[in-house]
Structures are given as C-alpha cells and as structure tokens.
N, C-alpha and C positions, 0 to 999 in steps of 0.2 A: 387261623391255625395252619401251620405248615403241613404240606402233604408230600408223600413219598412217591417216587416213580422209579422204574427200572432205569430208564434212559431219559435224560433231559438234553435238549439241543438249544443252544443259544445262537439264534440267527436262523432266518427262514428262507435263505437263498437256495440255489441248487444243491449245495453240499448239505445244508440243514434239512431241507424237506426230503431229500433222498435218504439220509440217515434215519429220519423219523419213520419213513415208510418201511424201510428194510427192518428196523427194529420191531415195528408193530406187526409186520408180517410174520416175524419169528415168535410172536406171542408175548412180547414185552409191553409193559405199560410205558407210554411215551408222552412227554410234554414238550412242546416247541415254544420257545419264547421269542417274540419278534416285536420290536418297537415301531416298525413301519408296516409295509405290506409284504405278505408272503410272496416269494419269487425273487427277492433280492435285487442286486444290481443288474444281473443278467436280464431279468424280465422287465424291469422298470427304467433302468438307466444305462443299459448296455446292449447285450446281444440282440434282443428282439426289437426294440425300437430303432436301433441303428440299421439293422438289416432290412427293416420295413422301409425306412427312408431310402436305403440303397436300391431296393426293388422299384420304388417309385421313380427314382432317378434313371434306372436302367430302362424302364418302360418309356419314359420321356425321350431318352436318347434313341431308343429303337424306333419310336414313331417318327422322330425327326429324320431318321435315315431310311424311312419306309420305301422311298423310291428305288433304293438299291435292290429291293426284293420285288420290284415291279408293282408296288402298291402306291398309287398316286392319290394325294389329297385333293379334294375339289378346290377350285379356285376360290380364294378368299377364306378358306378354312385354316386359320392360324392355329398353330400348336402352342399352347401356353400352359403354364403351371399355376394351378390354384393351390397356393401354399397352405391355406387353411384346410383344404380338403386332404392334402397330403398328411397334415398333422392329425386330422380326425381319423384317417385310416390307421395311422400309427397307434393312436389311443384305442381304437376299436380292437386291433390285434392284441395289444397288451391286455386290454380288459377281458377279452375272451379267454386268454391263457391264464390270467389271474383267477378267474372263476374256476378254471380247471384245477389249479393247485388247491384252492379252497375246498373244492369237492373231494379231492384226493385225501385231504386231511380227515374229512368227515367219513369218507368211505372206510378208512383204516382206523377210525376211532382214536385219532390223535388229538390230545387236548392242546388247543392253541391259546396261549396266554399273551395278551396284548400289553406290552409294556417294556421298559428298559431293565435288563437284568445286570446284576453285579455280584461277583463271587464273594462269599464271606468265609471267614476262618472257622475253626472248630467251635462248636457251641453245644448247648444242651440238646439241640435238635439233631446235631450231626457231630460225631467224634473226630471227623476229619474235615479239612477244608474242601470247599467246592459246592456247598449249598448256595442257592441263588436267591438273593433278595430282589424282588421284582417291584419296580414302581409302576403301578398299573395306569392305564389311560385315564381312569376316572379319579385319579388322585389317591386311591387306596394303595396298599402294599400287600405283598404275598410272599411267602417263602417256599421255595421248591427244594426238596431234599432228594437228589438223585443217587442211585447206586453208581451210575456212570454218567458223565457229562461230556458232551461234544461241543467244542467251540467252533462256530461257523459264522463269525461276525463279518466276514467279507473284507472289502477294501474300498478305497475312495481314490479319486485322481490326486496325484502328487502335484503340488503347486510350486512354481518358481517364486522365490522370495523377491520382493521388490516390484512385482507387477500389480497394477491397480485393478484387480478382479472386481467386476461390478455386476455380473450376472447377465449382461447383455452385450456390451462391446468387447470386453475381455473376459473370456469364459473358459471353463473346462468342458469336457464332453458332456457332463451332466446337464449344464445349462444350455448347451447348444441344441440339445434335443427338444427344448421348449422355445427356441427362437420364434418370435411372433411373425417374422417375415424372412424371405430368402435374401441373404446379403448380396449386394452387387459385387463386392470384393471381399476377400478374406485372407488373412495371414494365418497359416497353421504352423505352430511351433512344435516340432517333433515329428520324425519320420519313421516311427514305429507302426505297428498294425493300425492303431486308432487314427493316427495322422494320415496314413495312406488311404484308409477307407473314407475318411471325411474329405480328403482331397478329391477322391474319385467321385463321390456323390455330389459334391458342390460344383465341380466343373461340369458334370453332366447336367446339372440344373441351370447352368449358364453363369455361374459365379466365376469371377477372375480370381484365381488361387495362386498364392505364393507360399511354398512350403520351405521352412527353415529347419535344417538338421545339423547338429554339431559333428556327427560322424561323417566320414567321407562317402557314405552310400546310404540309401534307404535300407530299412530292415536289417541292421547290422548283425543281428543274430541268425539270419537266414542264409542260405546258400547264395554265393555271389551272383550266380546266374539268375536267381529269382529277383534279387535287388536290381540288377541291370535291366532285366526285361520290364519290370514294373516301372522303373524310372523312365525307360524309353517310351512306354505306352502313355504314361501320365504327361510327359512333355509333348508327345504327339497330339494329345488332346488339349494342350494349352496351359498345363500347370507349369509355373516357374519354380524350378528346384534350385535352392541355394544350399548346397552340401558343404560340409566342413566350415560352416559359418557359426559365429559366436554372437549371441543375443545380449545386448546391454539392457537388462531389465529396468535399471534405474532411469533409463531414457524414455521409457514408454509413457505416452500421454494419451489418455482416453477422453474424448469430448463428444458432444452431441453429433458432430459431423463425421466421427470416425476415430481411428486409432493410428498412432505413429510410433515407430520404435527404430532405434539404430542397431545395426549389426556390423560385424566385421566379417567380410567374406573370406573364403579360403585363401585368396590371394593377398589378404591383409588390407584390403580396401574398405574404408568406412562407407556405409550406405544407409540411407533412411528409407524405411518401408512405410507405406501408408495404405490403409484399407478401411472399409466400413466396420469390420469386426475382426477379432483375433481369437483363435481357438488354441489353447495350450494343451498338448497331449504328450507329457514327458514321463509316463509311467504311473504306477499306482502304489499306494502304501496301505498296509493292513490296518484295520480298525481294532486297535489294541488299547486305546485310552479308556480310562474310567471304568474298567471292568473288574477291579478289585484283585488284580493279580498279586498285589503285595500281601494279601491275606492267605496266599497259597504258595506252593513251590512252582507255579507256572511262571515261565520266564519269556520275555520278549527281547529281541535283539534286532536293531536296524529297522524297527517298525513292523516286525513279524514275530509270531509265536514260534518258539523253539520246540521242535518235536523230534522224537525218534523217527528217522525216515522210513524204517521198516514197518513199525506198528502205529505210528502217528500219535503215540502217547506223549504227553508233556512231562514236566518234572513231577507231576502228581499222576501216578499210574492209572488212576480211575478217571482222569480227565484227558480227553483227546482233542485234537484240533485238525480241521480240514479246510480245504479251499483257499481262497485268496489270502486269508489271514496268516497262512504259513509261508507265503511267498512261492518261489519256484514257478511252475507253469500256472499262470493265473487265468485259467479257462474254466468255463462251466462244466465241461465234460470231465476235466481233471478233478474238479471238486466232487462230482458225482462218484467217480472212481474211488477217490480217497474216502468218501463217506461209506462206501460199501466195504472198504478195507477195515475202517475203524469199527464198524458194526460187527463184521465177521470176527475181529479179534475179541471184541466184547463177548461174543457168543462162544468163543473157544474154538472157532473153526480155523482150518488152515488158511493162510493168507500169502499172497505173492503180489506185492505192489509193483505196478508197471513203472519203469524209470521215467523221469521227466522227459528224457530224450525221445522215448517211444510213445509219447502222447501226441496224437495228430494235431497239427497247427493249421489253422485256416484263415485266409485273408479274403474278405468279400468285396474286394475292389472289382473294377472292370478293366482287364480280365481278372478272374479270380486266381488265387495262388494257394497252394497247400503243400505241406511237407510233413515228413516223419523221419525220425532217426538222425543219423550223423549227416552233417554237411560234408562236402568233399574236403574242404580246408581243415575242419576240425578233426576228421579222421586222420589226415596226413600229419597234422600237428601232434596227434597222439601216438604216431609211429606206425600206423596201419598202412600197408601198401595197398593202394586202391586202384580200381578200374571203374571208370564212369562213362556212361553213354547218354547222350542227349538227342532226342528226336523232335523235330519241329511239329507242332500240331497241324500245320498246313498240309501234311502228307496224308492226313486221315479224312476220309470222305465226309464224315458227319460234321467235322469242324467247318468244312467248306459249305456244306448244306446249311449249317447254322449261321453262316456269314461271320464266323468268329475264328479266323485262322491263326490269330496271334498266340504265341506261347510255345511251350515245349513240355515234354515228359523226360525226366532225368532219373536214372538209377545209379546208385553208387554201391559197389560190392567190394568185399575183401578179396584182393587178387589171389591170395594164397589159399583161402578156404572156400571161396565162392559164396560166402554168406552175404545176405542182403544187409547193407548198412543203412541206406537211406533212400528215400524217394522224394523228388521235388517236382512239383507241377505248376505250370502257369497256363491258363486257358479256360474255356467254358466249362463250368461245373467241376472245376478242380477240387472244390471243397467236398463234393460228393465222391469223386473218384478216389480220393485219398483213403477212404474207408477200406478199399480192397488191400491197400498196402498195410493198413493197421491190422487187418485180419492175418495177413501174411506174416507180419512180425510176431503176432501172438502165437501162431502155429509153427513159427520158426521155418517157414517155407523158404526154399532157395529160388532164385530167379527162374531157372529152367522149369520148375514146377508151376509157377505162376504163368509163365509163357505157354506152357502146354495146355492149360485150361482153355476150353473153347469159349471165346468171347463173341457175342453176336455182331453181325455186320449189317449195315453201318452203324456203329455206335462210338461214342467218345471213349468207352472202356477199352477199345482196341489199342489206345495209346499205352495202357498198362501192359497189355499182352506183348506188343511189339517192342517196347523198351526192355522188357525182361528177356525176350528172345535175343535182342541185340546185345545186351550185356553178357549173355551166355554164348554169344558168337553165332546165333542162328536166325537173325532177323530177316524177314522178307523184304524190308525196306532198307536194309543196310544200316551201318552205324557211322 
C-alpha cells in the first residue's frame, strides 16, 4: 500500500539529508529515498575521501621536509608510503562519517527507504504528479505519496567521448579513489578544482604528473592571481602544466603497461603523452535520467533540473530541486544551503537565497586556495570601478612559523562605494580563513569594519585583518 508523508526527498547526499533533518525538526513526517549509501558523492566519492588522501599526501611531504624544521630522521629510516594503509584510513574516515549520517536519520525519526525512485503521474493515489514509485533493494516495490518532494539526486563526473575508460588506467575521479596502487606517472585532463587537487596530492606522493587544460590558465573561473600562484607552486613541485592544449580523445590507447594520448599544444605542436594512468576531470553532470520527469512538469536542460532560482521550485510547484542536480555551484555546502531554502519555503517561512557568487569556494591543494564574491576581472567586465590590494603571506609571522610562506591575501572593493566585492586567498588554511569573508558578506560588512576587529597575533587570520585595512588605506604593512 502507498503511504503518505509531508516531505519526501529523492537522494541522500548533503542536500538530501539536510533537507530531511530540517523538515523533521519542524515536525513534518519525512521519508528519504536513496539507492546507494546515505552521504552521497561528497561523503563516498568526493569531498571527504579526496581530502583524506590530500591530508596523507601533506603529511608525507611534511615528513620528507622535516630537516627544514630541525627534525632529523635517524640514519636508515626511509620515509615511504604504504598505499594500502592510506586507502584504509580513507575508508575509515568515510565509514565513521557514514555512521554519523545514519544515526542522524534515526535521531530525527526520518524513514530511510533503500531503493531507486521514479516520479509517477497523477493516479488514484495522488491527483497530481510527483508520487514516487520505489524499486526496493529486495526486489519489491513501494509507492510514496508526498505533499512536497525535494529532488537531490546529485551529479556524476562528465566523460569525454572517445576515451577508453576502464576503471583503472583511464578513469574519472570516482575510480581514482579506489586505485589499488600509487601510479608512478599520471596524466590529468582538466585544470579545474578536481584536477588541481589531484595534481597536488599525486605529486606529493611522488607521482610524475602532467596536467592538460584547454584554457590558457588553471581554474579559469577563479581570480587570475589564484590561477597564477597555484600554477607556479605546482610547477615548482614538479607538475608539468600544458595549458591551452587540445586532447585528441580518439588517439588514446590504454594497455597493461600504461596510457598514451596525443595532444596539440598551445603553440600548435603535436605531442604524445605517456603515463601509467590517466585521470579525466572535466566537470560534472546532473543525475536526471530515468527519474520519470516525463510524467510531470519537471524539466531538465543541459543535464540539470530547471528551477526557480529564488524558491528552487520546479515546473511542479510542490516539487523542489537542490544541490548538484540543478547545476550552478556544485559544492556540498551550497547544496545544504539550498536544502534549507527549499524547506523554509515549504514551511512558509521567509527566504533569501545566497547568490552563487557569494558561496565560498575552496581548493584543498598545497598551498590551499579559497575565494568568495567577484573576481577582479569579472567586476571590471560588469562595469564596476574596483580597487584591489594583494598582500603576500610571507609578511605574516604565523606563515613563516608554519614554514608555509607561499601565497597571498587579496581583497577587491567597489572604489565608489567601498563595498566588499571579493576575497581571494592562497596559503596555509585558506579554506578555513575564507569563512570570515563569508560572514562579512552575509552581514554586509565593509573592509574597514573587518580590519578594525582585533585578530590574535600571531595567527594566519591577521592576513584578513591586514588586507582589509590595506584596501581601506590604513594597513600597517602597506599595500
């Protein structure tokens, strides 16, 4: 027999489980439908496992440079990587967090239905489309009739046509997370966030890395100063960058002894690249297939669900969509925010959705990078007269104490109004420091207010204080 709930969520990733918890806390009956494990891509194939590998790589790199801190290894003590132990630690972290999500569902009395859901049209059970037919794990079926439905089906890696993906030698980031051994050499296709992070962790583990990007710089959506600094740091550590290069997918050959592929360099020169493995990271596409949209007024375009950007409603007012499946900023914390907006709208509460531009962006390479708001170039292209100040991290005592002086703090303001437009960071713990800028944007704080707040010394947070003072014309370190 079908059963009714106030809110059903299709998909158990960050957007899905956040929506479930928020609705349950408001006293609504909630069911979450998930065909895989709760936690979604972020927990099982993205944020958490990749950052766990990055941490292991960072520790390995730090130990190898221990002499710079006055710490000497005993003679004969070789520093090596136990890849199986690295992967076990990754699985342990993921497993622990997965148990936490499962416990969160029980704590909030959220019914978890294990199976694949598909939207159905109007029927005797529901006069409007949006009931969910669920093919359960045990082969049985069940129908869920929600008053409101939230689609949170996530995304998957976009694939380049013509490449011989085999799950080992030619892979997406999903399969790379289960590599049985550390590759001696690797070609990374794509210089976005995923490509940069994998280049950083692999080169730290001792892999010879070549990164191929069609744009003329890494991270083309970020501020040019971030792109230039991370390119410089990766090349300094041994990554070969081929920017402005075109990949000939049809030329790719995968064999037991490795992978080869032809590219055309920015100078128009043909070159053949060879490596043990190839990782392709060229963006992500929403999971919109086989969901029964044709039975409703829910529409998808370009691989993503179409929504009202303010309310996150689809063509069916009682059906919402959040997270990667709607495109835009495909980040876990963006999905969580969107989930809260969708539930608040269902509850009739006032909502103000944060613009994609003001969602903080984090890159967990070494050094880290983070940003929020306008890039300097985008603001100028929009017609805003800007003032920008960039201070090097090496002028701050804590960066030197940490032995990580690379990077900078940059603030971009509206020259006419003094409003804060954007913050761009490269350096140690940049992904933590950006939270202060996010709070500033939420509270509409202007730079002099941020600069006036007392920051403890010596800390990396002083970089935020000083750059805000500098862009206001009062920095103690100058501009």
